[in-house]
N, C-alpha and C positions, 0 to 999 in steps of 0.2 A: 661171449664166453669170457670168464674172468680167470686170470692166472694168478696163482699164489706161489711165491718163491719161499722155500724153506731154507734157512741158512743153518748150516751145521758148524759146530765149533771146530777149530783147528788143533786144539790140544785136549787130551783126555781128562786132565784134572780140573777142567773148567766146570763151574756149577751148571752151565748150560748143557754140558755133556750128560748130566744126570736127568735132564728134563725129557720126558717121553710124551710126545703129542699123539693123542688117540684119534681125535676127530676135528676136522675143520669144515664148517658149513657156512654157506652164504645164504642168508635168509632176509628177504626184504631189504637188500643193500647193506645189511650188517653182517659181520663175520663172527661166528661163534667158534671158539676153540676150547677143547677139553684136553687137559694135560695132567701129567703126574710128576710130582717132585718128591724126593725123599724128605720125610719130616712134615710134609704138607699134604700127602696123599693126592687124591684127585681134586682138581679145581676146574673152573671155567672162567673165561674172560670173553667179553663182547667188545668188538671194535665197531663203533657206530658208523653210520654213513658219513658223519661229520668228522670222524677221526678220534673221537673220545673213546677211552678204554674203561670198561666197567666190569665189576665183579666183586666178590666178597672174599674174605680170608677164611671162609668156612671150609671144612674138610669133608669130603665125600669118600666113602670107602670103596666105591666102584665107579668106573668111567660112566656107566649107564645112569647112575644117580646124578652125577655132575651134569651130564647131557640133559637129563629131564629138567633139572633146575634151570639150566641155561636157556632151554627152549621156553620154559615158563616165563622167565624174565623177558624174552623177546615178545611173547604173546601179550604181556602186560604193558609193553612200551607203546603199543598201537593207540 
């Protein structure tokens, strides 16, 4: 079992306080995270098993759309 620690900001005016994490999945030793930020809407990032962070600056208007694209990225990595 893998444990993921989520760190929350200590002050409310931080840009991190405006980030909303929707989904965190572990797929084939990579982590897929879907999150929302004001001005950038929904996005995803992939943390690879080697520690690299991947994603695009594309905007998705729903969490589901960002999740679908992130899962597609993971499928294409194999």
